[in-house]
C-alpha positions in Angstrom: -40.5 151.0 -71.8 -43.8 148.7 -72.9 -45.0 145.6 -72.1 -46.4 143.0 -74.5 -48.9 140.5 -73.2 -49.3 137.6 -75.1 -52.6 136.1 -76.4 -54.4 134.4 -73.4 -57.3 133.0 -75.4 -55.4 130.4 -77.0 -54.3 129.0 -73.8 -57.3 127.7 -72.5 -58.8 126.2 -75.5 -55.0 124.5 -76.7 -55.4 122.6 -73.1 -58.9 121.7 -73.5 -58.5 120.6 -77.1 -55.4 118.3 -75.2 -57.4 117.1 -72.3 -60.3 115.3 -74.3 -58.4 113.2 -76.8 -58.7 110.1 -76.2 -55.6 108.3 -75.1 -54.5 106.5 -78.4 -53.4 103.0 -77.0 -56.5 101.1 -77.3 -57.7 102.2 -74.1 -60.4 103.8 -73.9 -60.9 104.7 -70.6 -62.9 102.3 -69.2 -65.7 103.1 -71.8 -65.6 99.6 -73.6 -68.7 98.3 -75.7 -71.2 97.9 -72.8 -70.7 101.3 -71.0 -73.5 103.1 -70.2 -75.9 100.0 -70.5 -77.3 98.6 -67.4 -78.5 95.0 -66.5 -81.7 93.6 -65.3 -79.6 93.0 -62.1 -79.1 96.5 -61.6 -82.6 97.0 -62.0 -83.5 94.2 -59.0 -80.9 96.0 -57.1 -82.7 99.7 -57.9 -86.3 98.3 -57.3 -84.8 96.6 -53.8 -83.3 99.9 -52.5 -86.4 101.5 -53.1 -89.1 99.2 -51.4 -86.4 99.3 -48.4 -86.7 102.9 -48.0 -90.5 102.9 -48.5 -90.1 100.3 -45.6 -87.8 102.2 -43.3 -90.1 105.6 -43.9 -93.1 103.7 -42.4 -91.6 102.5 -39.8 -90.0 106.0 -38.8 -93.6 107.6 -38.7 -95.1 104.9 -37.0 -92.4 105.9 -33.9 -92.3 109.4 -34.3 -96.0 109.0 -34.0 -95.8 107.5 -30.3 -93.2 110.0 -29.3 -94.9 112.1 -26.7 -94.8 116.3 -27.2 -92.8 116.7 -24.1 -89.9 114.7 -22.5 -91.0 116.6 -19.4 -90.9 114.6 -16.3 -94.7 114.2 -15.4 -94.4 113.0 -11.5 -94.1 116.3 -10.1 -97.9 116.9 -11.0 -98.7 113.4 -10.1 -96.9 113.8 -6.8 -98.8 117.2 -6.1 -101.9 115.6 -6.5 -101.2 112.9 -4.1 -100.5 115.8 -1.9 -103.6 117.6 -2.0 -106.3 114.4 -2.2 -104.8 113.7 1.5 -104.7 117.5 2.8 -108.4 117.5 1.5 -109.2 114.6 3.6 -107.7 115.9 6.8 -109.2 119.0 6.3 -112.9 118.2 7.6 -110.9 115.6 10.5 -109.5 118.9 11.9 -112.6 120.8 11.6 -114.6 117.9 13.3 -116.2 118.6 16.5 -113.4 119.5 19.0 -115.3 117.5 22.1 -115.1 114.2 19.7 -111.4 115.1 19.6 -110.5 115.6 23.2 -109.8 112.6 25.2 -112.0 111.8 28.3 -110.3 111.8 31.6 
């Protein structure tokens, strides 16, 4: 028994030709005589959008320059420095003359 396959190359060509036809009822699918033409208002809107984008990019770069490189808490370093400073002041007091540190009786 042998199978006969139909010519499949004809089917896509026919479907494409049918789908590509313009409707015959006078409706051009929204493509009237002004289709594809832009107006001065459209150009003005486009220019305003471009100006807005430029201003937003400039503002964003200014704000990004102010962002610190690291968001680590700087307070532990400051506290360590504050603790080291009083400790260094106390060391000379401890090494002072022991007779001055004793109360006289």
